[in-house]
BAFI-3210 file (N, C-alpha, C; in Angstrom, 3 decimals, decimal comma, padded with zeros to 6 digits):
// residues 301
n [1|2|3|4|5|6|7|8|9|10|11|12|13|14|15|16|17|18|19|20|21|22|23|24|25|26|27|28|29|30|31|32|33|34|35|36|37|38|39|40|41|42|43|44|45|46|47|48|49|50|51|52|53|54|55|56|57|58|59|60|61|62|63|64|65|66|67|68|69|70|71|72|73|74|75|76|77|78|79|80|81|82|83|84|85|86|87|88|89|90|91|92|93|94|95|96|97|98|99|100|101|102|103|104|105|106|107|108|109|110|111|112|113|114|115|116|117|118|119|120|121|122|123|124|125|126|127|128|129|130|131|132|133|134|135|136|137|138|139|140|141|142|143|144|145|146|147|148|149|150|151|152|153|154|155|156|157|158|159|160|161|162|163|164|165|166|167|168|169|170|171|172|173|174|175|176|177|178|179|180|181|182|183|184|185|186|187|188|189|190|191|192|193|194|195|196|197|198|199|200|201|202|203|204|205|206|207|208|209|210|211|212|213|214|215|216|217|218|219|220|221|222|223|224|225|226|227|228|229|230|231|232|233|234|235|236|237|238|239|240|241|242|243|244|245|246|247|248|249|250|251|252|253|254|255|256|257|258|259|260|261|262|263|264|265|266|267|268|269|270|271|272|273|274|275|276|277|278|279|280|281|282|283|284|285|286|287|288|289|290|291|292|293|294|295|296|297|298|299|300|301]
n.u [000,895|001,844|004,130|002,440|001,245|003,014|003,736|001,487|001,212|004,066|002,690|001,630|002,670|004,667|002,251|001,537|004,115|004,136|001,958|002,515|004,855|003,296|001,865|003,698|004,897|002,270|001,101|-001,622|-003,212|-003,738|-005,405|-004,018|-001,778|-003,312|-004,890|-002,759|-002,404|-004,384|-004,662|-002,964|-001,868|-000,086|-000,753|001,004|001,576|003,023|005,225|004,684|006,999|008,493|011,991|014,985|012,985|010,920|009,969|008,692|010,355|010,813|009,703|007,667|007,745|007,735|011,215|013,115|015,084|013,447|011,347|012,794|013,395|011,312|010,834|012,202|010,775|008,299|009,882|010,182|008,175|006,852|008,761|007,992|005,508|006,219|004,773|004,431|003,972|002,588|002,971|001,261|001,179|000,348|000,412|000,442|-000,797|-000,134|-002,366|-004,465|-003,062|-003,988|-006,742|-006,718|-005,477|-007,461|-009,612|-008,422|-007,276|-004,273|-001,302|001,151|002,526|005,432|006,908|007,999|007,008|006,363|006,336|004,207|002,931|-000,245|-001,108|-000,446|-003,174|-004,142|-003,142|-001,027|002,798|005,803|008,732|011,130|012,709|014,455|016,024|014,948|015,994|015,326|016,861|019,212|020,329|023,129|025,230|028,405|030,910|029,725|029,563|028,061|027,103|025,487|022,217|022,062|023,251|022,172|020,587|019,305|019,020|018,330|016,018|014,898|012,071|009,505|005,894|003,552|005,241|006,148|008,311|008,302|007,472|008,561|011,360|010,519|009,674|011,858|013,934|012,512|012,998|015,763|016,381|016,704|016,372|015,276|014,852|011,425|011,158|008,554|008,115|005,890|006,781|009,549|011,137|011,126|011,931|014,166|015,148|015,577|017,519|019,461|019,969|020,567|018,959|018,557|019,470|020,134|018,054|014,911|015,077|013,015|016,466|016,859|016,105|016,580|019,348|019,637|018,220|020,307|022,159|021,690|021,926|023,736|026,407|027,161|029,266|029,072|027,230|026,277|025,225|023,742|024,946|023,175|019,750|016,414|014,902|014,107|013,034|011,242|011,008|008,447|006,859|003,726|001,115|-001,577|-003,670|-003,377|-002,433|-000,813|000,990|001,416|002,721|004,838|006,621|007,485|009,369|011,161|012,130|013,652|015,361|017,237|017,796|019,737|021,216|022,390|024,050|023,033|021,251|023,057|024,475|022,483|021,281|024,189|023,803|021,317|021,720|024,791|025,409|025,554|022,319|019,447|016,483|018,820|021,142|022,049|024,449|023,509|025,447|025,053|025,669|025,108|023,692|024,016|022,254|020,651|022,549|021,862|018,956|019,195|020,557|019,173|016,534|012,981|009,318|008,249|006,609|006,384|005,768]
n.v [-000,589|001,056|001,381|002,052|003,969|005,603|005,647|007,175|009,643|010,501|010,374|012,363|015,032|014,982|015,412|017,594|018,795|019,376|020,145|023,007|024,202|024,228|025,581|028,170|028,618|028,678|031,010|032,237|034,948|038,537|041,791|044,680|043,833|040,909|042,894|044,230|041,935|041,169|043,367|044,094|046,268|049,569|051,966|054,481|057,516|060,833|063,466|067,272|068,791|068,190|068,385|066,168|064,229|063,906|065,129|067,324|067,726|070,545|069,114|068,469|065,416|062,867|062,655|061,927|060,652|059,054|058,238|057,158|054,393|053,607|052,518|050,031|048,650|048,397|046,641|044,034|043,123|042,689|040,765|038,550|038,332|037,285|038,825|041,647|045,024|047,776|051,429|053,753|057,333|059,909|062,376|063,479|065,087|066,404|066,375|065,016|062,513|060,452|060,260|059,356|056,594|054,842|055,411|054,028|055,330|055,337|053,281|053,536|055,705|057,888|059,779|062,398|061,256|061,269|059,074|058,269|057,626|058,487|058,977|055,996|055,105|055,006|054,078|051,565|051,666|051,582|049,921|052,077|055,020|056,880|058,964|062,292|065,748|067,855|070,501|073,697|076,264|078,075|080,759|079,837|081,417|081,764|080,870|078,899|076,425|074,446|074,497|075,642|077,076|079,591|081,119|083,584|085,050|085,831|083,905|082,422|081,276|078,813|079,246|077,784|075,179|071,956|072,463|074,837|074,563|071,988|073,370|075,086|073,518|072,111|074,613|074,885|072,747|072,540|075,090|077,282|080,160|082,086|084,093|084,421|084,597|084,304|083,375|083,586|081,501|078,806|080,413|082,995|082,875|081,298|083,686|086,059|084,492|084,490|086,779|087,929|088,925|086,985|084,817|082,309|079,009|077,475|073,980|071,110|069,374|068,800|070,546|072,737|071,819|072,358|075,213|076,175|075,312|076,205|079,181|082,270|082,330|079,369|078,315|079,674|079,396|076,640|073,630|073,126|069,967|069,501|067,445|068,045|067,244|063,746|062,226|059,889|058,704|057,358|055,237|054,910|053,064|051,405|050,501|047,194|045,515|043,200|041,279|043,138|044,810|043,340|043,475|045,751|046,221|043,455|044,720|046,708|045,989|044,853|046,853|048,347|045,521|045,091|047,354|048,964|051,453|053,062|054,081|055,641|056,899|058,790|059,557|061,319|063,532|063,703|064,394|066,449|067,807|067,966|070,400|072,557|071,236|071,864|070,508|069,309|068,961|066,407|064,448|061,272|060,607|059,606|059,067|058,439|056,057|053,990|053,466|051,706|049,851|048,460|047,470|048,554|050,014|051,463|054,350|058,181|060,103]
n.w [000,174|001,112|-001,014|-002,962|-002,689|-002,509|-005,709|-006,691|-005,430|-006,996|-009,779|-009,652|-008,747|-011,514|-013,106|-012,580|-013,061|-015,825|-016,213|-015,628|-016,566|-019,056|-019,025|-018,955|-020,942|-022,525|-021,151|-020,478|-022,396|-021,009|-020,324|-021,221|-023,037|-024,001|-025,661|-027,525|-029,045|-030,263|-031,307|-032,703|-032,089|-030,658|-027,576|-026,875|-024,868|-024,567|-023,896|-024,820|-024,115|-022,229|-021,510|-020,866|-021,120|-022,806|-026,001|-028,565|-031,332|-034,314|-036,280|-034,624|-033,974|-031,442|-029,388|-027,408|-023,831|-022,121|-024,761|-026,368|-023,989|-024,063|-026,685|-026,847|-025,156|-026,765|-028,298|-026,271|-026,668|-029,027|-029,480|-026,938|-028,197|-030,448|-033,058|-035,242|-033,904|-034,552|-033,302|-031,668|-031,854|-029,079|-027,708|-024,417|-021,261|-017,813|-016,794|-018,078|-018,203|-016,720|-017,270|-019,923|-019,716|-018,272|-020,152|-022,266|-024,272|-023,873|-023,896|-021,988|-020,457|-021,502|-020,509|-018,206|-014,355|-011,542|-009,298|-006,817|-003,606|-003,997|-006,501|-006,880|-006,425|-008,463|-010,547|-012,320|-011,592|-013,815|-012,575|-010,713|-013,725|-013,252|-010,668|-010,144|-008,325|-005,428|-005,625|-005,837|-007,415|-007,841|-007,410|-008,868|-007,822|-005,401|-002,495|-001,732|000,133|001,023|002,096|003,977|004,290|002,787|004,263|005,305|002,960|-000,265|-001,941|-005,194|-006,198|-007,684|-008,395|-007,299|-007,478|-006,191|-003,898|-002,310|000,228|000,654|001,384|002,774|005,310|005,652|006,274|009,051|010,196|010,165|011,622|009,977|008,098|004,782|002,674|000,488|-003,360|-004,924|-008,384|-011,762|-013,500|-014,222|-015,700|-015,277|-012,755|-012,634|-013,960|-012,437|-010,895|-012,340|-013,196|-010,265|-008,050|-006,792|-004,684|-005,014|-006,761|-005,903|-007,015|-009,009|-009,495|-012,605|-014,561|-013,605|-014,434|-017,492|-017,843|-016,541|-018,752|-021,368|-020,767|-021,271|-019,623|-019,096|-017,156|-014,991|-012,996|-010,024|-009,767|-006,421|-003,637|-002,086|-001,440|-000,720|-001,679|-002,783|-006,012|-007,306|-010,437|-012,885|-015,545|-016,499|-016,435|-016,733|-013,890|-012,687|-014,009|-014,275|-016,067|-018,539|-017,325|-016,520|-018,582|-019,563|-016,872|-017,202|-019,489|-018,741|-016,338|-018,501|-019,699|-018,149|-017,543|-020,004|-020,331|-022,270|-020,880|-019,919|-021,833|-023,192|-021,570|-021,393|-023,622|-023,808|-021,601|-021,164|-023,620|-027,057|-027,055|-029,961|-029,472|-030,052|-030,203|-027,570|-024,440|-021,524|-020,070|-017,344|-015,822|-013,817|-011,356|-007,603|-006,516|-008,467|-010,033|-007,682|-007,252|-009,754|-009,062|-007,292|-007,683|-007,521|-007,434|-005,678|-004,844|-003,890|-000,760]
ca.u [-000,006|002,817|004,651|001,068|000,611|004,324|003,292|000,362|001,961|004,905|002,238|000,526|003,643|005,058|001,759|001,784|005,569|003,906|000,962|003,524|005,788|002,718|001,446|004,274|004,710|001,574|000,302|-003,148|-002,870|-004,949|-005,293|-003,080|-000,955|-004,092|-005,323|-002,256|-002,196|-005,602|-005,293|-001,299|-001,317|000,573|-001,013|001,880|001,715|004,399|004,878|005,813|007,805|009,590|013,627|015,205|012,688|009,882|009,248|008,947|011,587|010,848|008,693|006,673|007,957|008,244|011,766|013,696|015,768|011,605|011,292|013,992|013,543|010,134|011,412|012,805|009,410|007,632|010,520|010,160|006,455|006,595|009,577|006,931|003,780|005,795|004,332|005,100|003,100|002,552|002,674|000,950|001,153|-000,739|000,287|-000,183|-000,454|-000,056|-003,042|-005,020|-002,624|-004,373|-008,226|-006,201|-005,037|-008,299|-010,126|-007,826|-006,380|-002,257|-001,888|002,100|002,779|007,072|006,757|008,692|006,431|006,790|005,779|003,693|001,471|-001,644|-001,711|-000,394|-004,466|-005,304|-002,213|000,372|004,153|007,468|009,956|011,878|013,936|015,090|015,202|015,041|016,005|014,926|017,668|019,082|021,772|023,735|026,426|029,966|031,899|028,910|030,038|026,641|027,708|024,196|020,787|021,696|023,972|021,010|020,053|019,279|019,391|016,555|015,465|013,694|010,240|007,633|004,621|002,626|006,139|006,553|010,261|008,278|006,582|009,913|011,768|009,733|009,518|013,463|013,998|011,809|014,281|017,751|016,418|017,548|015,023|015,615|013,750|011,278|010,790|008,020|007,333|004,960|007,630|011,136|011,986|011,143|013,033|016,106|016,506|015,548|018,787|020,800|020,372|021,272|017,861|018,138|020,983|019,585|017,238|014,868|013,613|013,628|017,346|017,830|015,029|017,927|020,718|018,889|018,031|022,160|023,063|020,674|021,860|024,672|027,219|026,226|030,234|029,370|026,307|026,454|024,110|024,670|024,864|022,361|018,689|015,334|014,066|014,822|011,921|011,172|010,351|008,189|006,662|002,374|000,225|-003,315|-003,776|-004,166|-002,449|000,556|001,469|002,188|004,016|006,194|007,143|007,752|009,947|011,858|013,190|014,785|016,310|017,834|018,545|021,021|022,499|023,349|024,875|022,137|020,325|023,840|024,458|021,225|021,512|025,058|023,385|020,669|022,200|025,870|025,668|024,956|020,651|018,269|016,632|019,346|022,710|023,145|024,901|022,970|026,015|023,930|026,329|024,520|023,699|024,089|020,424|019,910|022,862|021,767|017,876|018,877|021,336|018,177|014,805|011,708|008,953|007,666|006,167|006,689|004,154]
ca.v [000,093|002,339|001,622|002,504|005,463|006,509|005,699|008,193|010,975|010,208|010,732|013,967|015,944|014,493|015,368|019,232|019,815|019,437|021,657|024,017|024,242|024,287|027,273|028,786|028,778|029,866|032,324|032,786|036,453|039,485|042,714|044,781|041,904|040,686|043,819|043,963|040,574|041,669|044,994|044,504|048,079|049,892|053,315|055,004|058,778|061,327|065,007|068,272|069,881|067,531|067,619|065,520|062,774|063,236|066,027|067,504|068,098|071,049|069,081|068,000|064,658|062,608|062,062|061,751|059,473|057,827|057,397|055,792|053,637|052,657|051,925|048,709|048,327|048,114|045,456|043,032|043,322|042,151|039,383|038,021|037,608|037,061|039,351|042,761|045,721|049,354|051,900|054,895|058,323|059,806|063,687|063,520|065,946|064,939|066,496|064,102|061,091|059,353|059,446|058,516|055,170|054,464|054,865|053,189|055,936|055,264|051,937|053,984|057,105|057,766|061,143|062,296|060,827|061,488|057,603|059,158|056,446|058,684|058,541|054,300|054,087|055,174|053,604|051,288|052,607|050,903|050,316|053,313|054,480|058,171|059,788|064,161|065,400|068,868|071,153|074,653|076,236|079,088|081,937|079,260|081,740|082,948|080,001|078,583|074,657|073,614|074,679|076,648|078,923|080,770|081,636|085,268|084,979|085,337|082,487|082,303|079,844|079,197|079,208|075,975|073,721|071,115|073,224|075,638|073,418|071,001|074,252|075,743|072,376|071,709|075,189|074,974|071,535|072,887|076,503|078,741|081,010|082,584|085,208|083,335|085,127|083,385|083,498|082,714|080,538|079,005|081,027|083,985|082,427|081,765|085,304|086,565|084,229|085,095|089,135|088,789|089,890|085,931|084,210|080,818|078,948|076,111|073,178|069,809|068,738|068,325|071,143|073,503|072,191|072,382|076,454|076,659|075,160|077,102|080,649|082,225|081,738|078,337|078,204|080,647|079,025|075,555|073,395|072,432|068,402|068,506|067,865|068,476|065,350|063,028|062,010|058,436|058,725|055,991|055,051|054,836|051,942|050,694|049,157|045,661|044,053|042,837|041,097|044,124|045,625|042,876|043,219|046,763|045,759|043,288|045,385|048,344|045,693|044,011|047,461|048,579|045,002|045,110|049,088|050,536|052,404|053,637|054,854|056,431|057,990|059,624|060,356|062,745|064,220|064,256|064,524|068,072|067,399|068,362|071,096|073,706|070,738|072,143|069,477|069,508|067,743|065,945|062,778|060,660|061,062|058,893|058,767|057,660|054,644|053,517|052,682|050,839|048,609|047,872|048,156|048,819|050,893|052,469|055,679|058,415|060,647]
ca.w [000,233|000,914|-002,008|-004,298|-002,790|-003,960|-007,511|-007,487|-005,756|-008,248|-011,287|-009,402|-009,022|-012,584|-014,013|-012,403|-013,602|-017,058|-016,635|-014,847|-017,837|-020,565|-018,731|-019,355|-023,185|-023,509|-021,039|-021,306|-022,489|-020,687|-020,022|-022,021|-024,009|-025,269|-026,648|-028,351|-029,365|-030,837|-033,095|-033,330|-032,163|-028,537|-027,828|-026,270|-024,393|-024,744|-023,147|-025,769|-023,925|-020,962|-022,221|-022,211|-021,144|-024,406|-026,175|-029,794|-032,639|-034,971|-037,118|-034,652|-033,318|-030,458|-029,087|-025,359|-023,001|-022,078|-025,666|-026,304|-023,865|-025,018|-028,487|-026,425|-025,204|-028,036|-029,008|-025,593|-026,544|-030,487|-029,185|-026,386|-028,745|-031,994|-033,964|-035,057|-033,473|-034,480|-032,546|-031,865|-030,042|-028,609|-026,760|-023,205|-020,309|-016,260|-015,988|-019,015|-018,078|-015,897|-017,975|-020,834|-019,365|-018,109|-021,095|-023,006|-025,200|-024,042|-022,702|-020,985|-020,324|-021,910|-019,967|-016,197|-014,062|-010,146|-008,670|-005,967|-002,990|-003,684|-007,974|-007,663|-006,219|-010,117|-011,787|-011,824|-012,230|-013,131|-011,735|-011,316|-014,596|-013,255|-010,054|-009,724|-007,046|-005,016|-004,732|-005,291|-008,115|-006,973|-008,702|-008,805|-006,466|-004,019|-001,134|-000,707|-000,325|001,171|001,824|005,653|003,810|002,394|005,659|005,636|001,557|-001,378|-003,011|-005,949|-006,305|-008,802|-007,819|-007,344|-006,660|-004,472|-003,257|-001,982|001,453|000,708|001,967|004,261|005,898|005,565|007,105|010,193|011,373|010,220|012,684|009,243|007,935|003,473|001,905|-000,721|-003,987|-005,945|-009,825|-012,022|-014,167|-014,354|-016,160|-014,678|-011,304|-013,137|-014,185|-010,940|-009,556|-012,769|-012,396|-008,565|-007,681|-005,496|-004,552|-005,327|-007,358|-005,671|-007,917|-009,422|-010,479|-014,679|-015,111|-013,164|-015,483|-018,626|-017,704|-016,947|-020,469|-021,531|-020,149|-021,780|-019,423|-017,724|-016,453|-013,430|-011,635|-009,897|-008,446|-004,895|-003,702|-000,975|-001,842|-000,537|-001,773|-004,463|-006,333|-008,481|-012,114|-013,977|-016,756|-015,826|-017,611|-015,916|-012,642|-011,735|-015,184|-014,403|-017,372|-018,711|-016,089|-016,103|-020,172|-019,142|-016,561|-017,813|-020,577|-018,188|-016,725|-019,554|-019,952|-017,372|-017,175|-021,179|-021,066|-022,859|-020,312|-019,716|-023,137|-023,489|-020,439|-021,831|-025,050|-023,347|-020,807|-021,480|-025,247|-027,743|-027,885|-030,294|-031,013|-030,321|-029,625|-025,679|-023,992|-020,143|-019,191|-016,260|-014,938|-013,547|-009,874|-006,576|-005,946|-009,797|-009,249|-006,895|-007,835|-011,276|-008,443|-006,465|-008,797|-007,271|-007,849|-004,479|-004,567|-002,382|-000,557]
c.u [001,090|003,503|003,766|001,284|001,820|004,484|002,600|000,602|003,102|004,616|001,613|001,659|004,681|004,107|002,233|002,223|005,008|002,737|001,996|003,835|004,771|001,452|002,634|004,862|003,394|000,269|-000,489|-002,951|-003,790|-004,681|-004,604|-002,388|-001,669|-004,814|-004,279|-002,049|-003,647|-005,568|-003,782|-000,767|-000,858|000,108|000,245|001,695|003,461|003,940|005,318|007,191|008,712|011,512|013,718|014,773|012,002|009,516|009,429|010,409|010,577|009,895|007,890|007,290|008,510|009,059|012,204|014,400|014,160|011,358|012,319|013,166|012,022|009,704|011,299|011,222|008,559|008,775|010,534|008,457|006,043|007,809|008,371|006,205|004,576|005,263|004,385|003,916|003,462|002,367|002,069|000,799|000,389|-000,214|-000,648|-000,329|-000,241|-001,697|-004,674|-004,733|-003,158|-005,565|-007,794|-005,979|-006,483|-009,065|-009,413|-007,353|-005,361|-002,876|-000,433|002,069|004,093|007,444|007,533|007,092|006,586|005,528|005,261|002,562|000,018|-001,631|-001,419|-001,860|-005,512|-004,665|-001,352|002,159|005,380|007,802|010,735|012,797|014,593|014,669|015,655|015,291|015,726|016,598|018,246|020,307|021,517|025,165|028,139|031,208|031,374|029,278|029,095|027,013|025,986|023,104|020,486|022,487|023,586|020,195|020,496|019,593|018,260|016,796|014,393|013,235|009,706|007,263|004,211|003,758|005,974|007,678|009,793|008,140|007,623|010,527|011,693|009,730|011,392|014,263|013,853|013,102|014,802|017,821|016,686|016,138|015,804|013,880|013,287|010,829|010,251|007,648|006,126|005,532|008,480|011,422|012,300|012,160|013,917|016,725|016,126|017,171|019,829|020,958|020,555|019,890|017,110|019,478|020,843|018,174|016,844|014,214|013,976|015,119|017,918|016,668|016,148|019,060|020,227|018,518|019,948|021,944|022,682|020,922|023,076|025,861|026,709|027,835|030,444|028,384|026,594|025,339|024,571|024,146|023,503|021,167|017,672|014,553|014,426|012,898|011,754|010,399|009,821|006,988|005,161|001,538|-001,284|-002,807|-003,852|-003,771|-000,815|001,425|001,976|003,605|005,430|006,975|007,739|009,422|011,091|012,595|013,776|015,490|017,241|018,669|020,093|021,619|023,377|024,141|023,781|021,296|021,998|024,524|023,369|021,096|022,393|024,431|022,184|020,594|023,494|027,049|024,766|023,146|020,125|017,616|017,822|021,010|023,149|023,819|023,807|024,108|025,890|024,497|025,655|024,200|024,138|022,910|019,882|020,525|021,863|019,699|017,755|019,792|019,977|016,060|013,895|010,430|007,459|007,755|006,342|005,402|003,717]
c.v [001,409|002,766|002,488|003,189|006,818|007,416|006,642|009,197|010,845|011,300|012,251|014,600|015,729|015,935|017,489|019,713|019,928|020,512|022,976|024,529|024,727|025,164|028,332|029,612|028,918|030,309|031,846|034,957|037,213|041,129|043,240|044,045|041,643|041,436|044,128|043,397|040,952|041,987|044,930|046,056|048,868|051,489|053,924|056,383|059,473|062,824|065,911|068,683|069,738|067,353|067,225|064,465|062,385|064,574|066,417|067,723|069,317|070,699|068,291|066,457|064,642|062,377|062,513|060,646|058,440|057,311|056,688|054,177|052,849|052,108|050,485|048,225|047,426|046,403|043,905|042,721|042,268|040,358|038,366|038,013|037,277|037,961|041,073|043,539|047,091|050,077|053,223|056,089|059,078|061,238|063,609|065,126|065,340|065,577|065,468|062,841|059,982|058,876|058,956|056,905|054,647|054,946|054,012|053,594|055,851|054,139|052,539|055,118|057,230|059,249|060,955|062,215|060,761|060,055|058,302|057,709|057,614|058,251|056,434|053,864|054,667|054,599|052,636|051,978|051,174|051,086|051,723|053,535|055,788|058,573|061,433|063,931|067,597|069,813|072,591|074,802|078,071|079,298|080,457|080,126|082,219|081,842|078,860|076,894|073,550|074,742|075,857|076,886|079,512|081,015|083,275|085,922|085,360|084,708|082,539|080,987|080,096|078,740|077,731|074,358|073,423|071,773|073,754|075,202|073,065|071,848|075,240|074,577|072,001|073,401|075,611|073,273|072,062|074,533|077,669|079,444|081,843|083,640|084,744|084,625|084,976|084,210|083,148|081,344|080,638|079,457|082,321|083,738|082,571|082,711|085,675|085,892|084,616|086,543|089,482|089,141|088,424|085,555|082,968|080,731|078,040|075,545|071,733|070,147|069,447|069,461|072,691|073,631|072,263|073,944|077,137|076,225|075,482|078,704|080,949|082,407|080,471|077,634|079,072|080,617|077,064|075,262|072,813|070,765|068,157|068,588|067,781|066,802|064,993|061,588|061,366|058,555|057,887|055,942|054,519|053,950|052,147|050,228|047,837|044,705|044,120|042,056|042,314|045,274|044,841|042,520|044,212|046,799|045,341|043,795|045,912|047,563|044,908|045,091|047,610|046,634|044,551|046,406|049,426|051,378|053,228|054,720|056,219|057,190|059,633|060,002|061,620|063,422|064,223|064,238|065,842|066,893|068,366|069,387|072,294|073,161|071,251|070,578|069,708|069,211|067,773|064,577|062,155|060,565|059,286|057,787|057,543|055,638|053,644|052,641|051,562|049,548|047,864|048,234|048,284|049,714|051,701|054,037|056,534|059,384|061,868]
c.w [-000,139|-000,236|-003,617|-003,754|-003,398|-005,335|-007,549|-006,846|-006,679|-009,263|-011,133|-009,722|-010,771|-013,448|-013,985|-012,629|-014,583|-017,719|-016,019|-016,914|-019,334|-020,144|-019,613|-020,860|-023,322|-022,229|-020,940|-021,148|-021,971|-020,907|-021,601|-023,415|-024,727|-026,188|-027,912|-029,410|-030,913|-031,727|-032,831|-033,086|-030,313|-028,212|-026,359|-026,279|-024,471|-024,573|-024,522|-025,311|-022,651|-021,556|-021,054|-022,014|-022,413|-024,048|-027,583|-030,419|-033,155|-036,228|-036,642|-034,054|-032,206|-029,992|-027,753|-025,279|-023,024|-023,334|-026,137|-025,347|-023,815|-026,076|-027,831|-025,545|-025,577|-028,924|-028,198|-026,448|-027,834|-030,500|-028,459|-027,369|-030,304|-033,057|-034,228|-034,798|-033,629|-033,673|-032,880|-030,696|-030,047|-027,439|-025,407|-022,293|-018,986|-016,044|-017,253|-018,889|-017,243|-016,590|-019,083|-020,535|-019,882|-018,596|-022,624|-024,137|-025,467|-023,056|-022,142|-021,718|-020,639|-021,524|-018,521|-016,018|-012,615|-010,058|-007,252|-004,755|-003,512|-005,526|-007,934|-007,017|-007,220|-010,951|-011,650|-012,754|-012,843|-012,733|-011,806|-012,064|-014,278|-011,721|-010,342|-008,643|-006,722|-004,685|-005,337|-006,460|-007,498|-007,667|-008,359|-007,828|-005,962|-002,630|-000,554|-001,513|000,003|001,685|003,051|005,153|002,816|003,310|005,524|004,121|000,701|-001,878|-003,865|-006,115|-007,256|-008,031|-008,425|-007,187|-005,766|-003,089|-002,706|000,012|001,346|001,777|003,026|004,997|006,551|006,655|008,803|011,370|011,353|010,716|011,751|008,881|006,500|003,342|000,465|-001,675|-005,008|-007,553|-010,601|-012,993|-013,845|-015,132|-015,850|-012,687|-011,477|-013,546|-013,056|-010,568|-010,554|-013,093|-010,864|-008,059|-006,230|-005,640|-005,163|-006,009|-006,904|-006,900|-008,540|-010,377|-012,419|-015,006|-014,459|-013,959|-016,856|-018,731|-018,002|-018,178|-021,538|-021,628|-021,162|-021,076|-018,222|-016,663|-014,922|-012,970|-011,750|-009,327|-007,119|-004,670|-002,922|-001,299|-000,920|-000,364|-002,523|-004,798|-007,872|-009,704|-012,603|-014,588|-016,110|-017,054|-016,244|-014,734|-013,381|-013,409|-015,195|-015,355|-018,426|-018,515|-016,600|-017,642|-020,058|-017,875|-016,644|-019,055|-020,133|-017,354|-017,289|-020,438|-019,486|-017,234|-018,702|-021,417|-021,416|-021,998|-020,074|-020,864|-022,998|-022,895|-020,769|-023,237|-025,310|-022,588|-020,999|-022,759|-025,766|-027,434|-028,990|-029,622|-030,828|-029,874|-028,673|-025,274|-022,250|-019,471|-017,452|-015,405|-013,941|-011,862|-009,042|-006,949|-007,136|-009,424|-008,837|-006,778|-008,641|-010,598|-007,923|-006,985|-007,807|-008,172|-006,245|-005,083|-002,954|-001,616|-000,733]
res [m|h|h|l|r|h|l|v|l|g|a|c|t|a|s|i|a|l|l|a|t|g|a|a|y|a|q|a|l|n|g|t|m|q|r|i|k|e|t|g|e|i|r|i|g|h|r|d|v|s|v|p|f|s|y|l|t|d|d|g|k|p|i|g|f|f|m|d|i|c|a|r|v|v|d|t|i|k|a|d|l|k|q|e|v|k|v|a|l|r|p|v|t|l|s|t|q|i|p|l|l|q|n|q|g|v|d|i|v|c|g|p|a|t|n|t|v|e|r|q|k|q|v|a|f|s|n|t|l|y|v|s|s|i|r|a|v|v|r|r|d|s|g|i|n|k|f|a|d|l|n|d|k|t|v|a|l|t|a|a|s|t|s|i|n|l|l|t|k|f|e|q|e|k|k|f|e|t|k|k|l|t|n|p|d|h|a|q|s|f|l|m|f|s|t|g|r|a|q|a|f|v|m|d|d|i|l|l|a|s|l|v|a|n|s|a|k|p|g|d|f|k|l|i|d|e|a|l|r|v|e|p|y|g|l|v|m|r|k|d|d|p|q|f|k|a|a|v|d|k|t|l|a|a|l|v|r|s|g|d|y|q|k|l|y|a|k|w|f|e|s|a|i|p|p|k|n|v|n|l|n|f|p|m|t|a|a|l|k|n|v|l|a|n|p|n|d|k|g|i|e]
***
């Protein structure tokens, strides 16, 4: 009897193993992957002025670091589905991206979007593929190296940016105070700073780097190392669509492993880029290297 039970158990295990391999080869498609298979189309959302992530050339073609990465995602999906897939490009903004994902107008947003706990209630994010930090740009000869050095100095800020509350909170914690000069947009904030009306401008570091690179004398300015907050950027997708998210995350991991991510980074952040052939001169930060080495899709509060 004992011997017989072993035989039956053995047979059961073998058939379960067979089922599992079969399932792996023909995993039932669902969600976005199933729709792409049926229609032969993937819908990609892009931004129009988010240099260098996702922006338009003078003739209206979307290009950028995230657009290049999304092209690799399309390659992965073609290989997984073993078929041609055509790409439909659709413009999105921060306010339209979530409704467009929900009504299937787009399948993935290839523009800079901060992964927050709040947004995760409505959409899913890929593993983090870039991090931006809230930092300060100062004059190279100012002797300002950290936020506390701005005590009693004037700081330019852009209205409605997260930088204002973050700086205020940081000042309260570290017991110093700045004079805040709020401006309607980033260009105005940078002008106030570069003409000497303010001693610093606090904003997302990549945006600061872009303003510096496009200024008349980039060598006059520097970004301080200290950051008020690090913000993870991810590609945005529909919630509860694990197959599609897995294809995206698998692509990111392969890019980092092969060194292609690093090559694409150098192309967009450390080389001359269209339309004006300006180099952002923005090497990878320690925070970005760390997140690439430890893939995750954690959002911030």
